[in-house]
C-alpha positions, 0 to 999 in steps of 0.5 A: 719450879723453884730452880727456875724462880731461882734462876730468873731472880739471879738473871734479873739481879745480875742484869741489874748488877751489870747495868749498875757498873756502867759509866753512864748514869741513866744506866746506873739508875735502871740497873738500881731499879732492876736490883731493887726488883730482884730483892723484891722477887727473892723476898716474895718468892720466899714465902712459898708460891702456890695457890694457898688459903688466905691468911685469915682465920675463919669464924669459930676456928682458933688458929690459921689453916695449915696451908694459909699464906704467909703474910710476912714476906708479903709485907716485907715485898710491899715495904721493899717496893716503897723504899726501892720506889723512893730510892729510884725517885731520889736517884732520878732527881739527883741525876736531873740536877747533876745534868742541869749543873754539869750538862753530862751523863758520863760518870767519868766527866762528873768531876767537879768536886774533884776539880775544886781540890781538897776541902782540907787543903788552902787554895794554894795547895800546900798545907799550912801550920794555921798558927800551930807549931808543926812538930807535934805541940813543940816549937822548933826553937826554944826561947828563953822563957820556954827553957826556964819552964822546962828547967823548973819542971825538971827540978819540981818533978 
């Protein structure tokens, strides 16, 4: 039975990864949701599946029953559900905003940032020196003042 659960989780996660490799943004979000649910199932099934006694200490006893349910995987699964829902909601909101601005759902056509160019280059496309010398802080031509200072450093040092 454990192999069946492992195979189901692997198939679920594999379908999620396959959808995430698509170029259509809606499929990417659905793949993200499947991948998140696969992780939730993995966490949930790691905490032993079967009929168990609740994780409550009966009145008068000092410890849990040996066959009591483990509450840690349940708490982790609940946390993963909340995080997965928030991630999916954020991705859908981002998808709606991108569709309104770019009028496409194809990830290959969402190139607005690439079309704007590099933020580190000026509008002409060629790097400028920005008022700084281009060869590691040394000017290409030495002025008489610079030569005098370099001679003073050489004789004093």
